[in-house]
C-alpha positions in Angstrom: 0.0 0.0 0.0 1.4 3.4 -1.0 1.2 6.6 1.0 -1.3 7.8 -1.5 -3.5 4.7 -0.9 -3.2 5.4 2.9 -4.3 9.0 2.4 -7.3 7.9 0.3 -8.3 5.3 2.9 -8.1 7.8 5.7 -10.1 10.4 3.8 -12.8 7.9 3.0 -12.8 7.0 6.7 -13.2 10.6 7.6 -16.1 11.0 5.2 -17.8 7.9 6.8 -17.3 9.6 10.2 -18.9 12.7 8.9 -21.9 10.7 7.6 -22.1 8.8 10.9 -22.0 12.1 12.8 -24.8 13.6 10.8 -26.9 10.4 11.4 -26.2 10.4 15.1 -27.0 14.1 15.4 -30.4 13.6 13.7 -31.1 10.6 16.0 -30.0 12.7 19.0 -32.5 15.5 18.1 -35.3 12.9 17.9 -34.1 11.3 21.2 -34.1 14.8 22.8 -37.7 15.4 21.7 -38.9 11.9 22.8 -37.0 12.2 26.1 -38.5 15.6 26.9 -42.0 14.3 26.2 -41.5 11.1 28.1 -39.9 12.8 31.1 -42.7 15.4 31.2 -45.2 12.6 31.1 -43.5 10.6 33.8 -42.5 13.6 36.0 -45.0 13.1 38.8 -44.9 9.3 38.7 -43.3 7.6 41.7 -43.5 4.2 40.1 -40.2 2.3 39.8 -40.7 1.8 36.1 -41.0 5.6 35.6 -37.7 6.2 37.5 -36.0 3.4 35.4 -37.3 5.0 32.2 -36.1 8.4 33.1 -32.7 7.0 34.0 -32.5 5.0 30.7 -33.4 8.2 28.7 -30.6 10.2 30.5 -28.2 7.4 29.9 -29.1 7.3 26.2 -28.5 11.0 25.9 -25.1 10.6 27.6 -24.2 7.7 25.3 -25.0 9.8 22.2 -22.7 12.6 23.5 -19.9 10.1 24.1 -20.2 8.7 20.6 -20.1 12.2 19.1 -17.0 13.0 21.2 -15.4 9.7 20.0 -16.2 10.6 16.3 -14.6 14.0 16.8 -11.5 12.5 18.3 -11.2 10.0 15.5 -11.5 12.7 12.9 -9.0 14.9 14.7 -6.5 12.0 14.9 -7.0 11.2 11.2 -6.4 14.8 10.2 -3.3 14.9 12.4 -2.0 11.7 10.8 -2.6 13.1 7.3 -0.7 16.2 8.3 2.2 14.1 9.4 2.4 12.0 6.3 2.0 15.0 4.0 
């Protein structure tokens, strides 16, 4: 594999990360809307299931944020590597 091939592969990977980021951001917006509605609906409920649901929704939002940070880190590392290899 040549340096040119490596650069092409890294750039394709970065494009895939961009596409993944867009998809996850769209899903995140839908999750935020659904979470807000569900949490508002369950707000006054003291049932265990309601508390578990609120917790699961918060964890899902946290997980989305983590994935987006990982995507950004991967893109940053790819860009840095491309800069090093020219």
